[in-house]
C-alpha positions in Angstrom: 221.4 173.4 224.9 222.9 171.7 227.7 223.5 168.7 225.4 225.0 170.5 222.9 227.3 172.3 225.3 228.5 169.0 226.6 229.2 167.7 222.9 231.3 170.7 222.2 233.3 170.1 225.1 233.8 166.6 224.4 235.0 167.6 221.0 237.4 170.1 222.4 238.6 168.0 225.0 239.2 165.1 222.3 240.9 167.5 220.1 243.6 168.1 222.6 244.1 164.6 223.2 244.5 163.8 219.5 247.2 166.5 219.4 249.1 165.2 222.4 249.2 161.6 221.1 251.9 159.9 222.6 251.9 156.6 221.1 255.1 155.5 220.1 254.9 153.5 216.9 253.3 154.6 213.7 253.0 151.7 211.1 250.4 149.6 209.3 249.0 147.7 212.2 247.5 144.9 209.8 251.0 144.4 208.0 253.0 144.1 205.0 253.5 142.1 201.9 256.9 140.2 201.9 258.4 141.6 198.6 257.6 145.3 199.4 259.0 148.1 201.9 258.1 148.0 205.2 258.7 151.3 207.0 257.5 152.3 210.8 257.7 155.5 212.4 258.6 156.4 216.1 258.1 159.3 217.9 261.1 159.1 220.1 264.9 158.7 219.5 266.1 155.0 219.9 269.9 154.0 219.1 268.3 150.6 218.2 265.5 148.8 217.1 265.2 145.1 216.7 262.1 142.9 215.3 261.2 140.0 217.0 259.2 136.9 216.0 256.0 136.7 218.3 255.8 133.0 218.5 259.1 132.2 219.6 260.7 135.6 220.9 263.5 135.3 218.6 265.2 138.4 217.0 264.9 138.4 213.3 266.3 141.6 212.3 268.2 144.4 213.9 269.1 147.9 212.7 269.2 151.7 213.8 266.3 154.2 213.2 266.9 157.0 210.8 266.0 160.8 211.6 264.9 163.1 212.9 262.3 164.2 210.4 260.1 166.8 211.2 257.1 168.6 209.1 255.5 171.9 209.8 251.8 170.8 210.3 253.0 168.2 212.9 254.2 169.2 216.4 256.1 165.6 216.5 259.5 164.7 215.3 259.6 161.2 214.0 262.6 158.3 213.5 262.1 156.0 210.8 262.4 152.2 211.2 263.0 150.3 207.9 262.7 146.5 208.3 262.2 146.0 204.3 264.8 143.1 204.4 262.5 141.0 206.6 260.5 139.0 203.8 259.7 135.9 205.7 255.7 135.4 206.5 255.0 135.6 210.4 254.0 137.5 213.1 256.2 140.2 214.4 256.5 143.2 216.7 259.2 146.1 216.8 261.3 146.4 219.9 263.4 149.7 220.6 266.5 149.8 222.9 264.0 150.8 226.0 262.1 147.5 225.5 259.2 149.3 224.2 257.5 147.1 222.0 254.9 147.9 219.2 251.5 145.9 218.7 251.9 142.6 216.8 251.7 142.8 212.8 251.8 140.1 209.8 253.9 139.9 207.0 252.2 137.5 204.5 250.9 137.4 200.7 247.4 137.5 201.6 247.8 140.1 204.6 245.1 142.3 203.2 242.8 139.4 202.2 240.7 140.1 205.3 240.8 143.7 205.3 239.5 143.5 201.8 236.6 141.1 202.4 235.7 143.1 205.6 235.7 146.5 203.6 233.7 144.9 200.8 231.1 143.5 203.0 230.7 146.6 204.3 228.8 147.9 201.3 226.5 144.8 201.8 225.7 146.0 205.4 224.5 149.0 204.2 222.1 147.7 201.8 218.8 149.4 201.7 215.5 147.7 201.5 216.4 144.5 202.6 216.8 142.6 206.0 220.7 142.9 206.6 222.6 140.4 208.7 226.3 139.8 209.4 228.6 138.6 212.2 232.1 140.1 213.1 234.5 139.5 216.0 231.4 137.7 217.9 229.0 140.4 217.6 226.0 140.0 215.5 225.0 143.1 213.0 221.5 143.3 211.5 218.4 145.3 211.0 215.0 144.2 209.1 213.8 145.4 205.8 213.7 149.1 205.6 212.5 151.9 203.6 210.1 149.5 201.8 207.8 153.1 201.1 210.3 154.5 198.8 209.2 156.6 197.5 207.2 159.4 196.9 206.7 161.6 193.8 205.6 165.1 195.0 208.6 166.9 194.2 208.5 165.8 190.3 204.8 166.7 189.6 202.9 163.6 190.9 201.9 164.8 194.7 200.8 161.8 196.7 201.8 159.0 193.7 204.4 156.6 194.9 206.9 154.8 192.5 209.2 151.9 193.5 212.4 153.2 194.6 213.8 150.5 196.8 217.2 149.0 197.1 220.5 150.3 196.9 222.9 151.3 199.6 222.5 154.0 202.0 224.9 156.7 201.4 226.8 157.5 204.5 226.3 157.8 208.2 222.6 159.0 207.0 220.0 156.8 205.3 219.9 158.8 202.4 220.5 157.6 198.8 222.1 160.2 196.4 223.1 159.7 192.4 226.1 161.6 192.3 227.8 159.7 195.1 226.5 156.5 193.8 228.2 157.3 190.3 231.3 157.6 191.4 231.6 155.2 193.8 230.0 152.4 191.1 232.7 153.6 189.0 235.6 153.2 191.2 234.4 149.7 192.0 233.9 148.7 188.3 237.6 149.9 187.9 238.6 147.5 190.6 236.7 144.7 188.6 238.2 145.6 185.4 241.9 146.0 186.7 241.9 143.0 189.0 239.5 140.8 187.5 241.9 137.9 187.8 241.7 138.1 191.6 237.7 139.0 192.0 236.0 136.8 189.6 236.2 133.9 191.9 236.2 135.8 195.4 233.6 134.7 197.7 232.2 137.4 200.1 229.2 135.4 201.7 226.3 137.1 200.1 222.7 136.5 199.6 221.8 135.1 196.1 220.2 138.5 195.0 221.7 138.0 191.4 222.1 134.4 190.3 225.1 133.8 188.3 227.0 136.7 189.0 230.3 136.7 190.7 229.9 138.2 194.1 231.8 141.2 193.6 229.3 142.2 190.6 226.4 141.0 192.6 226.9 143.8 195.2 227.4 146.3 192.6 224.2 145.0 190.7 222.3 145.8 193.8 223.1 149.5 193.6 222.5 149.6 190.0 219.2 147.9 190.3 218.2 150.9 192.4 219.8 153.4 190.3 217.8 152.4 187.3 214.5 153.2 189.3 216.0 156.7 189.7 214.8 157.4 186.0 211.7 160.0 186.1 208.5 157.6 185.0 207.8 159.7 182.1 210.6 158.1 179.9 212.3 161.5 179.2 215.7 160.6 180.8 215.7 162.6 183.3 217.2 161.4 186.6 216.2 162.4 190.2 219.3 164.0 192.2 218.3 161.7 195.2 215.7 159.8 197.5 215.7 161.2 201.0 213.4 162.4 203.7 213.3 166.3 203.7 215.2 166.3 206.9 217.8 163.8 208.3 216.7 161.4 211.2 218.0 161.0 214.4 220.3 158.0 215.4 217.9 155.5 214.7 218.2 152.1 212.9 217.3 151.8 209.1 214.0 149.9 209.8 213.0 152.3 212.4 213.0 155.4 209.9 209.4 155.4 208.7 209.2 159.2 207.8 208.1 159.7 204.0 211.0 159.8 201.6 210.9 161.5 198.0 212.1 161.6 194.8 213.9 164.9 193.9 214.2 166.9 190.8 216.7 166.1 188.2 220.2 167.7 188.0 222.5 167.7 185.0 225.2 166.1 186.9 223.1 163.4 188.3 221.8 162.6 184.7 225.2 162.2 183.5 226.5 160.4 186.4 223.9 158.0 185.8 225.0 157.8 182.3 228.5 156.7 183.1 227.6 154.0 185.5 224.9 152.4 183.5 227.2 152.2 180.4 229.8 150.8 182.7 226.9 148.4 184.1 225.9 147.3 180.5 229.4 146.4 179.7 230.5 144.3 182.7 227.0 142.6 183.5 226.7 141.5 179.7 228.5 138.0 180.4 226.2 137.2 182.9 222.6 138.9 182.1 222.5 139.9 178.5 219.2 141.2 178.9 220.0 143.3 182.2 222.8 144.6 180.4 220.6 145.8 177.4 218.2 147.4 180.1 221.0 149.3 181.4 222.3 150.6 177.9 219.0 151.7 176.9 218.3 153.7 180.1 222.1 155.2 179.6 221.1 156.0 176.1 217.7 157.6 176.7 219.5 159.6 179.4 222.4 160.7 177.1 220.1 161.7 174.5 218.3 164.0 177.3 221.7 165.9 178.0 222.4 166.3 174.3 218.9 167.9 174.0 219.8 170.3 177.3 223.2 171.1 177.2 223.2 173.6 179.9 224.0 172.8 183.3 221.0 172.5 185.7 222.4 172.8 189.7 220.2 171.0 192.0 218.3 173.3 194.4 217.7 172.0 197.8 214.4 173.8 198.3 212.6 171.8 201.1 215.4 169.4 201.5 218.0 169.6 204.3 219.9 166.0 203.5 222.9 165.8 201.7 223.3 168.5 198.5 225.8 166.7 196.4 225.5 169.9 194.3 228.1 169.6 191.4 228.9 171.1 188.2 228.1 168.6 185.4 231.4 169.1 182.9 233.4 166.3 184.8 229.9 164.2 184.8 229.4 164.7 181.1 233.2 163.6 180.2 232.7 160.5 182.3 229.4 159.6 180.6 230.5 160.1 176.9 233.8 158.1 177.8 232.0 155.4 179.0 229.2 155.0 176.4 231.9 154.9 173.7 233.6 152.3 175.4 230.5 150.1 175.9 229.2 150.7 172.3 232.2 151.7 170.0 229.7 154.7 168.5 232.1 157.5 167.3 229.5 159.9 168.3 230.5 159.5 171.8 234.4 159.5 171.2 233.9 163.2 169.4 231.7 164.1 172.4 234.5 163.0 175.1 237.3 164.4 172.9 235.9 167.7 172.5 235.1 168.2 175.7 238.2 167.3 177.2 240.3 169.2 174.8 238.7 172.3 176.3 239.9 171.6 179.7 243.4 173.0 181.0 243.9 169.9 183.0 243.4 166.7 181.5 243.8 164.5 184.5 243.5 165.4 188.5 245.8 164.4 191.6 242.8 165.2 193.9 239.3 164.1 193.0 235.8 162.9 194.4 232.2 163.2 193.7 232.7 166.7 192.5 234.9 165.9 189.8 234.6 162.6 187.9 236.5 163.5 185.1 239.3 160.9 186.0 236.9 158.2 185.4 236.4 159.1 182.2 240.0 159.9 181.2 241.3 156.6 182.4 238.5 154.9 180.7 239.9 156.8 177.4 243.6 155.8 178.5 242.8 152.2 178.8 241.0 151.5 176.0 241.7 149.0 173.2 239.2 150.6 171.0 240.7 152.4 167.8 239.8 155.7 166.7 241.3 158.2 169.4 243.1 161.2 168.5 246.8 160.3 168.5 247.8 163.9 169.7 245.0 164.0 172.7 245.8 160.5 173.9 249.6 161.5 174.2 248.8 164.6 176.0 246.5 163.2 178.4 248.7 160.2 178.9 251.7 162.5 179.8 249.6 164.4 182.3 248.2 161.2 183.7 251.6 160.3 184.8 252.7 163.4 185.8 250.1 163.4 188.0 251.0 159.9 189.3 254.7 161.4 189.7 253.3 164.2 191.8 251.7 161.8 194.0 254.8 159.9 194.4 256.6 163.0 195.5 254.0 164.0 197.9 254.5 160.6 199.7 258.3 161.1 199.7 258.2 164.5 201.0 255.7 163.7 204.2 257.1 162.1 207.3 254.4 159.4 207.4 254.6 158.9 203.7 251.3 160.2 203.2 250.5 160.2 199.4 248.0 163.4 199.7 250.8 165.0 201.5 250.0 168.2 203.7 246.5 168.5 202.4 243.5 167.8 204.6 239.9 168.4 204.5 236.4 166.7 204.7 237.0 163.3 203.6 240.6 163.3 202.7 241.2 160.0 204.1 238.7 158.8 200.9 241.0 160.6 198.5 244.3 159.2 200.0 242.5 155.6 199.2 241.4 157.0 195.7 244.9 158.3 194.5 245.5 154.4 194.4 243.5 154.5 191.3 245.6 157.4 189.8 248.8 155.3 190.7 247.7 151.9 189.3 246.4 153.1 186.0 249.8 155.1 185.8 251.6 152.0 186.6 249.5 150.5 183.5 250.3 152.7 181.2 254.2 153.1 182.1 255.2 150.4 184.6 257.2 152.2 187.8 257.6 150.3 191.0 257.6 153.5 192.8 253.7 153.5 191.9 253.5 150.3 193.8 255.1 151.3 196.8 253.2 154.7 196.9 249.9 152.6 196.5 251.0 150.7 199.5 252.1 153.6 201.3 248.3 155.2 201.4 247.1 151.7 202.6 249.7 151.8 205.3 248.5 155.3 206.3 244.9 154.4 206.4 245.7 151.6 208.9 248.1 153.4 211.3 251.2 155.0 209.7 249.7 158.4 210.7 250.0 160.9 213.7 247.4 159.2 215.8 248.9 155.6 215.6 245.6 154.5 214.6 243.8 152.6 212.1 240.9 154.8 210.1 238.8 151.6 209.5 236.4 150.2 212.0 237.2 146.9 213.4 240.3 146.4 211.4 243.9 147.2 212.8 245.2 148.8 216.0 242.9 151.0 217.8 240.5 151.6 215.2 237.6 154.2 215.2 234.9 153.3 217.8 232.4 156.1 217.5 232.0 156.8 213.6 229.2 159.3 212.6 226.8 156.3 211.4 223.5 156.2 212.5 223.6 151.9 212.9 226.6 152.2 215.1 225.2 154.8 217.2 221.6 153.2 217.4 222.3 149.4 217.8 223.3 149.0 221.3 226.5 147.3 220.6 229.6 148.8 221.6 231.5 148.2 218.5 230.7 149.9 215.6 229.8 148.3 212.2 232.8 146.8 210.8 234.9 147.6 207.7 234.2 151.0 207.2 236.7 154.1 206.4 235.9 157.4 208.4 237.0 160.9 206.8 239.8 161.9 208.5 240.7 165.5 210.0 240.6 168.7 208.3 243.6 169.6 209.5 246.9 167.6 210.3 245.9 167.0 214.1 242.0 167.6 214.4 240.6 164.2 213.8 238.3 163.1 216.7 236.9 159.7 217.3 233.5 161.2 218.6 230.2 160.2 217.1 229.1 163.8 216.7 231.8 165.0 214.6 230.8 164.0 210.9 233.4 166.4 209.5 236.0 164.4 210.5 234.4 160.8 211.5 231.5 160.1 209.0 231.8 157.1 206.6 230.5 157.0 203.1 230.1 155.1 200.3 232.6 157.2 197.9 235.3 156.6 200.4 234.3 152.9 200.9 234.8 152.2 197.5 238.0 154.0 197.1 239.4 151.5 199.9 238.0 148.5 198.2 239.8 149.6 195.1 243.2 150.1 196.9 243.0 146.9 198.8 241.8 144.8 195.7 245.2 146.0 194.1 247.0 143.9 196.6 244.9 140.9 197.6 246.3 137.5 197.1 
């Protein structure tokens, strides 16, 4: 009881401290692209600012802060410092008239490359079933092969028997593996591959050779899809277990110290449909590198799709004996995504008709605010960007119009926010992941109808995550100014290294001012693959 009281007092203290944040400069502490807008916020009035070159101390730009600006969910007023005219690559600092000086930042075409590499390698560091090793800032992060007993079939009718369920990524701050969250993560990252292939196809992440002949980006995705394939029931029915976990969360121990039994759970219709969407993508994108594997993925997708056809009713996942992540989700959105990806991969009319029929019944055709509980946008964007013939032209134009309206709404929200946050005033569990995910909305809209405001608002999302926020801090471990040091992550809490595992986006506050960098605060400071996949996409859009 004393321990719980101590944690509570610590959380309350840090909430008060975070609300009283007095750091003057709020800006992207990693830096800015030369040809794009560069706007910082300060929380005190200054008659003048200047930008200095950190190497020689020379002033390269001067101006007057604009403001004040206020917002009802923040106590502080802000002024903006616009240095967009500075386009020359280099290292710089902002200096106010009273000589207050910001942390240094970069301007460069490749300013986000290191952040992208670190964030992508964070998925490798999440691998399950393999020894992991990486170095960052002089620290070595490692654990031995874990969860090699995955998993037992007791909960799907074969008590005491085992089936190979090794591999994949640990889901979040815990060591569990969940199909619904795997689906959205794989889906977003395949989008990144599709949308930015010219930049990603030769990108080196220094990964072990687990998929010979694959580009590194797809190599990491295959580690997850290999595991997902193992989640189909062994009876050939096409059913897919909702998750593979212990019955209860472990304490803060390293993955290789977690020896409690882990089980395949019963199926859910959302998990099956999400599995279909991801496997259909895998079949399409892996085909140039491994035709046999691509056929295996498509066969699995078709098998599960047929099960969904024969079982049209929604089947919710019931936790029963399990107290690990629930990920209960309705299946309407997952089925839309499944149909869209099956059509795009095969070209078969059955899947297109299924998709168009389901989408036509929905009032909203595209969503601004989405996550693992609503995958509809994945299907909608695949449909909109597909070059296949046969679309219902009336539906297509309606969906395109709504997707662009959603992007315009995001732009408007960013313009009306004092920190240019694309999600505006909404805060909730995992909202940082949504801020990153909105970049997908904006990038797709830009492909449909090019608009520079979509690009600048995408960058505003990245700026927010790396310091353009009320805390004047990066939300990504190991990156940017004053990043999180105490994420809710069992590896970071158990490895006896002060710095957390690097490259992970934390969830963010559930209100404008309640985020705390406290390990116990899973509702604000956990890490998760669905937020990470969104961050990888957002950064991939702007790497050199």
